N, CA and C atoms as an extended XYZ file, in Angstrom:
402
Properties=species:S:1:pos:R:3:atomname:S:1:resname:S:1:resid:I:1 pbc="F F F"
N      -116.352      157.173      -87.271 N   MET     1
C      -116.274      158.590      -87.315 CA  MET     1
C      -116.539      159.067      -88.741 C   MET     1
N      -117.302      160.144      -88.843 N   ARG     2
C      -117.639      160.682      -90.163 CA  ARG     2
C      -116.550      161.614      -90.653 C   ARG     2
N      -116.260      161.597      -91.945 N   PRO     3
C      -115.245      162.541      -92.467 CA  PRO     3
C      -115.808      163.960      -92.481 C   PRO     3
N      -114.937      164.923      -92.249 N   ARG     4
C      -115.374      166.331      -92.227 CA  ARG     4
C      -115.632      166.811      -93.644 C   ARG     4
N      -116.710      167.573      -93.794 N   ARG     5
C      -117.020      168.150      -95.114 CA  ARG     5
C      -116.479      169.571      -95.190 C   ARG     5
N      -115.976      169.932      -96.321 N   LEU     6
C      -115.439      171.267      -96.513 CA  LEU     6
C      -116.571      172.249      -96.784 C   LEU     6
N      -116.430      173.440      -96.237 N   LYS     7
C      -117.403      174.499      -96.497 CA  LYS     7
C      -116.905      175.324      -97.677 C   LYS     7
N      -117.744      175.501      -98.667 N   ASN     8
C      -117.393      176.319      -99.820 CA  ASN     8
C      -118.172      177.632      -99.754 C   ASN     8
N      -117.838      178.468      -98.811 N   GLU     9
C      -118.495      179.746      -98.642 CA  GLU     9
C      -117.448      180.846      -98.629 C   GLU     9
N      -117.855      182.025      -99.098 N   ILE    10
C      -116.957      183.168      -99.085 CA  ILE    10
C      -117.213      183.935      -97.795 C   ILE    10
N      -116.153      184.259      -97.119 N   ASN    11
C      -116.264      185.038      -95.906 CA  ASN    11
C      -116.295      186.522      -96.303 C   ASN    11
N      -117.442      187.194      -96.131 N   VAL    12
C      -117.608      188.575      -96.574 CA  VAL    12
C      -117.374      189.583      -95.459 C   VAL    12
N      -117.090      189.140      -94.271 N   VAL    13
C      -116.905      190.053      -93.157 CA  VAL    13
C      -115.750      191.033      -93.405 C   VAL    13
N      -114.595      190.613      -93.924 N   PRO    14
C      -113.526      191.598      -94.184 CA  PRO    14
C      -113.936      192.634      -95.234 C   PRO    14
N      -114.705      192.231      -96.228 N   TYR    15
C      -115.157      193.178      -97.242 CA  TYR    15
C      -116.098      194.219      -96.645 C   TYR    15
N      -116.966      193.790      -95.763 N   ILE    16
C      -117.888      194.712      -95.109 CA  ILE    16
C      -117.115      195.693      -94.236 C   ILE    16
N      -116.078      195.226      -93.539 N   ASP    17
C      -115.257      196.105      -92.709 CA  ASP    17
C      -114.578      197.179      -93.559 C   ASP    17
N      -114.034      196.801      -94.700 N   VAL    18
C      -113.370      197.757      -95.583 CA  VAL    18
C      -114.382      198.776      -96.102 C   VAL    18
N      -115.560      198.320      -96.498 N   MET    19
C      -116.581      199.234      -97.016 CA  MET    19
C      -117.033      200.221      -95.938 C   MET    19
N      -117.171      199.785      -94.721 N   LEU    20
C      -117.571      200.689      -93.650 CA  LEU    20
C      -116.495      201.731      -93.373 C   LEU    20
N      -115.227      201.336      -93.422 N   VAL    21
C      -114.140      202.294      -93.229 CA  VAL    21
C      -114.153      203.333      -94.345 C   VAL    21
N      -114.337      202.900      -95.598 N   LEU    22
C      -114.412      203.843      -96.720 CA  LEU    22
C      -115.608      204.776      -96.583 C   LEU    22
N      -116.726      204.252      -96.136 N   LEU    23
C      -117.917      205.080      -95.940 CA  LEU    23
C      -117.653      206.168      -94.910 C   LEU    23
N      -117.011      205.828      -93.802 N   VAL    24
C      -116.702      206.818      -92.770 CA  VAL    24
C      -115.748      207.868      -93.318 C   VAL    24
N      -114.748      207.454      -94.088 N   ILE    25
C      -113.795      208.413      -94.665 CA  ILE    25
C      -114.513      209.387      -95.584 C   ILE    25
N      -115.389      208.878      -96.462 N   PHE    26
C      -116.111      209.770      -97.368 CA  PHE    26
C      -117.075      210.688      -96.627 C   PHE    26
N      -117.698      210.188      -95.571 N   MET    27
C      -118.629      211.027      -94.802 CA  MET    27
C      -117.893      212.157      -94.089 C   MET    27
N      -116.668      211.911      -93.666 N   VAL    28
C      -115.898      212.938      -92.966 CA  VAL    28
C      -115.330      213.952      -93.951 C   VAL    28
N      -114.855      213.496      -95.104 N   THR    29
C      -114.200      214.414      -96.037 CA  THR    29
C      -115.169      215.172      -96.939 C   THR    29
N      -116.376      214.683      -97.168 N   ALA    30
C      -117.316      215.346      -98.084 CA  ALA    30
C      -117.674      216.767      -97.649 C   ALA    30
N      -117.961      217.043      -96.371 N   PRO    31
C      -118.285      218.429      -96.006 CA  PRO    31
C      -117.109      219.388      -96.123 C   PRO    31
N      -115.890      218.885      -96.160 N   MET    32
C      -114.719      219.752      -96.239 CA  MET    32
C      -114.437      220.233      -97.661 C   MET    32
N      -115.038      219.604      -98.648 N   MET    33
C      -114.771      219.976     -100.047 CA  MET    33
C      -115.500      221.280     -100.365 C   MET    33
N      -114.816      222.149     -101.104 N   THR    34
C      -115.440      223.414     -101.497 CA  THR    34
C      -116.048      223.254     -102.888 C   THR    34
N      -117.184      223.870     -103.084 N   THR    35
C      -117.834      223.823     -104.390 CA  THR    35
C      -117.559      225.130     -105.113 C   THR    35
N      -117.457      225.046     -106.415 N   ALA    36
C      -117.164      226.231     -107.219 CA  ALA    36
C      -118.461      226.891     -107.660 C   ALA    36
N      -118.436      228.209     -107.728 N   SER    37
C      -119.580      228.925     -108.254 CA  SER    37
C      -119.099      229.781     -109.416 C   SER    37
N      -119.928      229.869     -110.424 N   ILE    38
C      -119.574      230.605     -111.628 CA  ILE    38
C      -120.518      231.789     -111.757 C   ILE    38
N      -119.950      232.963     -111.947 N   ASP    39
C      -120.760      234.146     -112.194 CA  ASP    39
C      -120.941      234.295     -113.693 C   ASP    39
N      -122.161      234.080     -114.152 N   VAL    40
C      -122.470      234.148     -115.572 CA  VAL    40
C      -122.935      235.555     -115.906 C   VAL    40
N      -122.393      236.168     -116.956 N   PRO    41
C      -122.858      237.513     -117.314 CA  PRO    41
C      -124.287      237.464     -117.840 C   PRO    41
N      -125.000      238.538     -117.624 N   SER    42
C      -126.380      238.580     -118.091 CA  SER    42
C      -126.594      239.844     -118.911 C   SER    42
N      -127.506      239.751     -119.865 N   VAL    43
C      -127.848      240.895     -120.696 CA  VAL    43
C      -129.359      241.022     -120.731 C   VAL    43
N      -129.797      242.241     -120.883 N   GLY    44
C      -131.237      242.463     -120.940 CA  GLY    44
C      -131.827      242.068     -122.279 C   GLY    44
N      -131.094      242.371     -123.345 N   LYS    45
C      -131.581      242.081     -124.683 CA  LYS    45
C      -130.376      241.872     -125.582 C   LYS    45
N      -130.483      240.973     -126.531 N   ALA    46
C      -129.387      240.732     -127.460 CA  ALA    46
C      -129.206      241.943     -128.370 C   ALA    46
N      -127.973      242.212     -128.726 N   ALA    47
C      -127.681      243.375     -129.556 CA  ALA    47
C      -128.276      243.232     -130.949 C   ALA    47
N      -128.261      242.031     -131.495 N   GLN    48
C      -128.782      241.801     -132.825 CA  GLN    48
C      -129.643      240.545     -132.794 C   GLN    48
N      -130.863      240.610     -133.303 N   PRO    49
C      -131.689      239.410     -133.299 CA  PRO    49
C      -131.091      238.346     -134.206 C   PRO    49
N      -131.330      237.071     -133.899 N   PRO    50
C      -130.753      236.022     -134.729 CA  PRO    50
C      -131.313      236.078     -136.155 C   PRO    50
N      -130.456      235.759     -137.090 N   VAL    51
C      -130.822      235.812     -138.503 CA  VAL    51
C      -131.445      234.479     -138.903 C   VAL    51
N      -132.519      234.549     -139.702 N   GLU    52
C      -133.127      233.318     -140.194 CA  GLU    52
C      -132.183      232.643     -141.172 C   GLU    52
N      -132.260      231.345     -141.229 N   ALA    53
C      -131.337      230.574     -142.057 CA  ALA    53
C      -131.750      230.592     -143.525 C   ALA    53
N      -130.739      230.524     -144.386 N   LEU    54
C      -130.987      230.319     -145.806 CA  LEU    54
C      -131.254      228.837     -146.013 C   LEU    54
N      -132.270      228.510     -146.815 N   GLN    55
C      -132.594      227.117     -147.072 CA  GLN    55
C      -132.147      226.733     -148.467 C   GLN    55
N      -131.328      225.690     -148.548 N   VAL    56
C      -130.949      225.104     -149.828 CA  VAL    56
C      -131.824      223.880     -150.009 C   VAL    56
N      -132.621      223.866     -151.067 N   ILE    57
C      -133.558      222.770     -151.294 CA  ILE    57
C      -132.983      221.869     -152.384 C   ILE    57
N      -132.835      220.571     -152.061 N   VAL    58
C      -132.370      219.574     -153.020 CA  VAL    58
C      -133.565      218.682     -153.335 C   VAL    58
N      -134.051      218.787     -154.568 N   ARG    59
C      -135.234      218.017     -154.959 CA  ARG    59
C      -134.851      216.607     -155.397 C   ARG    59
N      -135.855      215.768     -155.576 N   ALA    60
C      -135.624      214.365     -155.942 CA  ALA    60
C      -134.928      214.232     -157.289 C   ALA    60
N      -135.138      215.196     -158.214 N   ASP    61
C      -134.470      215.144     -159.517 CA  ASP    61
C      -133.110      215.847     -159.486 C   ASP    61
N      -132.590      216.128     -158.279 N   ARG    62
C      -131.273      216.726     -158.016 CA  ARG    62
C      -131.175      218.187     -158.440 C   ARG    62
N      -132.303      218.857     -158.680 N   THR    63
C      -132.258      220.290     -158.942 CA  THR    63
C      -132.164      221.017     -157.611 C   THR    63
N      -131.561      222.202     -157.643 N   LEU    64
C      -131.330      222.972     -156.426 CA  LEU    64
C      -132.133      224.261     -156.461 C   LEU    64
N      -132.521      224.717     -155.286 N   ALA    65
C      -133.203      225.997     -155.161 CA  ALA    65
C      -132.755      226.641     -153.857 C   ALA    65
N      -132.802      227.976     -153.833 N   LEU    66
C      -132.425      228.734     -152.641 CA  LEU    66
C      -133.652      229.485     -152.153 C   LEU    66
N      -133.952      229.326     -150.872 N   LEU    67
C      -135.081      230.010     -150.250 CA  LEU    67
C      -134.517      230.914     -149.160 C   LEU    67
N      -134.501      232.216     -149.437 N   ALA    68
C      -134.012      233.197     -148.469 CA  ALA    68
C      -135.215      233.747     -147.708 C   ALA    68
N      -135.021      234.156     -146.446 N   PRO    69
C      -136.134      234.704     -145.675 CA  PRO    69
C      -136.700      235.961     -146.333 C   PRO    69
N      -138.018      235.970     -146.537 N   GLY    70
C      -138.683      237.126     -147.123 CA  GLY    70
C      -138.569      237.228     -148.630 C   GLY    70
N      -137.979      236.217     -149.279 N   LYS    71
C      -137.825      236.241     -150.729 CA  LYS    71
C      -138.412      234.968     -151.314 C   LYS    71
N      -138.843      235.010     -152.585 N   PRO    72
C      -139.377      233.779     -153.189 CA  PRO    72
C      -138.260      232.775     -153.493 C   PRO    72
N      -138.650      231.543     -153.637 N   GLU    73
C      -137.703      230.467     -153.938 CA  GLU    73
C      -137.150      230.649     -155.349 C   GLU    73
N      -135.801      230.466     -155.501 N   ARG    74
C      -135.159      230.632     -156.810 CA  ARG    74
C      -134.386      229.375     -157.167 C   ARG    74
N      -134.641      228.799     -158.354 N   PRO    75
C      -133.812      227.664     -158.792 CA  PRO    75
C      -132.435      228.165     -159.230 C   PRO    75
N      -131.383      227.444     -158.811 N   LEU    76
C      -130.008      227.832     -159.115 CA  LEU    76
C      -129.180      226.606     -159.453 C   LEU    76
N      -128.058      226.838     -160.144 N   SER    77
C      -127.090      225.764     -160.358 CA  SER    77
C      -126.190      225.673     -159.118 C   SER    77
N      -125.339      224.636     -159.062 N   ARG    78
C      -124.491      224.463     -157.881 CA  ARG    78
C      -123.507      225.615     -157.715 C   ARG    78
N      -122.928      226.090     -158.800 N   SER    79
C      -121.956      227.186     -158.682 CA  SER    79
C      -122.646      228.494     -158.308 C   SER    79
N      -123.827      228.760     -158.891 N   GLU    80
C      -124.576      229.971     -158.531 CA  GLU    80
C      -125.001      229.932     -157.069 C   GLU    80
N      -125.398      228.746     -156.636 N   LEU    81
C      -125.852      228.587     -155.252 CA  LEU    81
C      -124.734      228.914     -154.271 C   LEU    81
N      -123.558      228.328     -154.479 N   SER    82
C      -122.462      228.586     -153.543 CA  SER    82
C      -122.026      230.044     -153.599 C   SER    82
N      -122.067      230.687     -154.785 N   ASP    83
C      -121.720      232.107     -154.878 CA  ASP    83
C      -122.706      232.981     -154.102 C   ASP    83
N      -123.999      232.662     -154.219 N   GLU    84
C      -125.033      233.416     -153.488 CA  GLU    84
C      -124.837      233.289     -151.975 C   GLU    84
N      -124.547      232.083     -151.512 N   ILE    85
C      -124.408      231.858     -150.066 CA  ILE    85
C      -123.141      232.525     -149.542 C   ILE    85
N      -122.058      232.481     -150.314 N   VAL    86
C      -120.826      233.154     -149.905 CA  VAL    86
C      -121.060      234.656     -149.809 C   VAL    86
N      -121.802      235.222     -150.759 N   ALA    87
C      -122.114      236.651     -150.719 CA  ALA    87
C      -122.966      236.986     -149.499 C   ALA    87
N      -123.929      236.123     -149.171 N   ALA    88
C      -124.770      236.362     -147.997 CA  ALA    88
C      -123.947      236.282     -146.722 C   ALA    88
N      -122.960      235.381     -146.681 N   GLN    89
C      -122.134      235.282     -145.473 CA  GLN    89
C      -121.129      236.418     -145.379 C   GLN    89
N      -120.764      237.031     -146.498 N   ARG    90
C      -119.911      238.224     -146.424 CA  ARG    90
C      -120.688      239.381     -145.805 C   ARG    90
N      -121.981      239.473     -146.154 N   ARG    91
C      -122.806      240.538     -145.570 CA  ARG    91
C      -123.043      240.299     -144.088 C   ARG    91
N      -123.266      239.030     -143.721 N   ASN    92
C      -123.525      238.680     -142.323 CA  ASN    92
C      -122.803      237.365     -142.018 C   ASN    92
N      -121.679      237.414     -141.282 N   PRO    93
C      -120.920      236.182     -141.009 CA  PRO    93
C      -121.677      235.152     -140.180 C   PRO    93
N      -122.715      235.570     -139.477 N   GLU    94
C      -123.486      234.641     -138.646 CA  GLU    94
C      -124.654      234.018     -139.407 C   GLU    94
N      -124.716      234.207     -140.713 N   GLN    95
C      -125.806      233.674     -141.526 CA  GLN    95
C      -125.725      232.151     -141.563 C   GLN    95
N      -126.767      231.501     -141.102 N   ALA    96
C      -126.809      230.035     -141.092 CA  ALA    96
C      -127.370      229.534     -142.417 C   ALA    96
N      -126.941      228.343     -142.797 N   VAL    97
C      -127.412      227.698     -144.021 CA  VAL    97
C      -127.955      226.329     -143.650 C   VAL    97
N      -129.174      226.030     -144.122 N   VAL    98
C      -129.814      224.756     -143.825 CA  VAL    98
C      -130.089      224.057     -145.150 C   VAL    98
N      -129.676      222.794     -145.252 N   ILE    99
C      -129.908      222.014     -146.464 CA  ILE    99
C      -131.121      221.124     -146.237 C   ILE    99
N      -132.140      221.308     -147.083 N   ALA   100
C      -133.371      220.517     -146.986 CA  ALA   100
C      -133.413      219.575     -148.183 C   ALA   100
N      -133.158      218.313     -147.950 N   GLY   101
C      -133.170      217.326     -149.030 CA  GLY   101
C      -134.489      216.590     -149.064 C   GLY   101
N      -135.006      216.376     -150.270 N   ASP   102
C      -136.211      215.566     -150.449 CA  ASP   102
C      -135.923      214.162     -149.941 C   ASP   102
N      -136.930      213.496     -149.387 N   LYS   103
C      -136.641      212.183     -148.825 CA  LYS   103
C      -136.399      211.126     -149.896 C   LYS   103
N      -136.702      211.444     -151.150 N   ASN   104
C      -136.437      210.498     -152.235 CA  ASN   104
C      -135.121      210.773     -152.950 C   ASN   104
N      -134.401      211.836     -152.559 N   VAL   105
C      -133.128      212.145     -153.190 CA  VAL   105
C      -132.039      211.280     -152.563 C   VAL   105
N      -131.035      210.921     -153.360 N   LYS   106
C      -129.918      210.138     -152.811 CA  LYS   106
C      -129.111      211.022     -151.869 C   LYS   106
N      -128.611      210.413     -150.834 N   TYR   107
C      -127.829      211.125     -149.824 CA  TYR   107
C      -126.578      211.757     -150.434 C   TYR   107
N      -126.058      211.161     -151.491 N   GLN   108
C      -124.870      211.668     -152.152 CA  GLN   108
C      -125.100      213.083     -152.681 C   GLN   108
N      -126.301      213.385     -153.174 N   ALA   109
C      -126.593      214.723     -153.701 CA  ALA   109
C      -126.532      215.765     -152.591 C   ALA   109
N      -127.039      215.422     -151.431 N   VAL   110
C      -127.005      216.342     -150.286 CA  VAL   110
C      -125.559      216.551     -149.840 C   VAL   110
N      -124.782      215.473     -149.818 N   LEU   111
C      -123.377      215.583     -149.420 CA  LEU   111
C      -122.567      216.412     -150.413 C   LEU   111
N      -122.888      216.328     -151.689 N   GLU   112
C      -122.181      217.128     -152.681 CA  GLU   112
C      -122.418      218.619     -152.453 C   GLU   112
N      -123.663      218.980     -152.146 N   VAL   113
C      -123.976      220.388     -151.865 CA  VAL   113
C      -123.241      220.836     -150.603 C   VAL   113
N      -123.260      220.003     -149.571 N   MET   114
C      -122.578      220.345     -148.331 CA  MET   114
C      -121.075      220.481     -148.552 C   MET   114
N      -120.508      219.596     -149.368 N   ASP   115
C      -119.081      219.655     -149.656 CA  ASP   115
C      -118.730      220.928     -150.433 C   ASP   115
N      -119.563      221.311     -151.396 N   ASP   116
C      -119.334      222.555     -152.137 CA  ASP   116
C      -119.300      223.754     -151.193 C   ASP   116
N      -120.247      223.789     -150.265 N   LEU   117
C      -120.322      224.916     -149.335 CA  LEU   117
C      -119.126      224.930     -148.382 C   LEU   117
N      -118.698      223.760     -147.934 N   GLN   118
C      -117.551      223.709     -147.027 CA  GLN   118
C      -116.265      224.101     -147.737 C   GLN   118
N      -116.142      223.762     -149.016 N   GLN   119
C      -114.957      224.167     -149.773 CA  GLN   119
C      -114.917      225.680     -149.971 C   GLN   119
N      -116.073      226.318     -149.979 N   LYS   120
C      -116.141      227.781     -150.111 CA  LYS   120
C      -116.043      228.468     -148.746 C   LYS   120
N      -115.700      227.715     -147.707 N   GLN   121
C      -115.519      228.234     -146.348 CA  GLN   121
C      -116.812      228.784     -145.751 C   GLN   121
N      -117.946      228.199     -146.108 N   VAL   122
C      -119.227      228.610     -145.526 CA  VAL   122
C      -119.322      227.995     -144.137 C   VAL   122
N      -119.675      228.827     -143.158 N   LYS   123
C      -119.795      228.367     -141.780 CA  LYS   123
C      -121.266      228.139     -141.460 C   LYS   123
N      -121.517      227.403     -140.409 N   ARG   124
C      -122.865      227.164     -139.883 CA  ARG   124
C      -123.773      226.503     -140.915 C   ARG   124
N      -123.431      225.285     -141.313 N   ILE   125
C      -124.239      224.500     -142.238 CA  ILE   125
C      -124.971      223.439     -141.429 C   ILE   125
N      -126.252      223.272     -141.689 N   GLY   126
C      -127.035      222.271     -140.990 CA  GLY   126
C      -127.945      221.531     -141.943 C   GLY   126
N      -128.595      220.476     -141.448 N   LEU   127
C      -129.551      219.714     -142.231 CA  LEU   127
C      -130.946      219.933     -141.654 C   LEU   127
N      -131.912      220.137     -142.521 N   LEU   128
C      -133.290      220.358     -142.101 CA  LEU   128
C      -134.020      219.017     -142.109 C   LEU   128
N      -134.676      218.697     -141.026 N   VAL   129
C      -135.442      217.461     -140.917 CA  VAL   129
C      -136.827      217.788     -140.389 C   VAL   129
N      -137.751      216.871     -140.623 N   GLN   130
C      -139.083      217.013     -140.069 CA  GLN   130
C      -139.258      215.979     -138.969 C   GLN   130
N      -139.805      216.394     -137.831 N   PRO   131
C      -140.046      215.408     -136.775 CA  PRO   131
C      -141.170      214.465     -137.176 C   PRO   131
N      -141.046      213.222     -136.771 N   THR   132
C      -142.087      212.257     -137.080 CA  THR   132
C      -143.241      212.425     -136.119 C   THR   132
N      -144.437      212.310     -136.620 N   GLY   133
C      -145.633      212.410     -135.761 CA  GLY   133
C      -145.901      211.100     -135.085 C   GLY   133
N      -145.808      211.082     -133.762 N   LYS   134
C      -146.018      209.829     -133.015 CA  LYS   134
C      -147.342      209.871     -132.304 C   LYS   134
């Protein structure tokens, strides 16, 4: 007589039964769920057009310049720069500021300018980048 060999197989029938029961439960309960709708307010035109951003230019030699919309570029020191931007934000609290750093300038110089502006409570600070041409 030959000895019996053991089967090393997983019986998946109970797992399939459980999955089918769960599928039926979800199919029955899904149509009963209510979906939420949100009424979003609409306007015909914005009350005030968005303001162009002030550009702070950080050159490779760490000199700073301010480029305001419609005005020529002006070289400034760090304290003059932050005073000018604070004054512009007093006139218009939604005035955005964009820092444009030369790609050869150390990142620390850009962070110092950003830190100065944040200490003066300037809101809406961003970094200006150029997209790469692919």
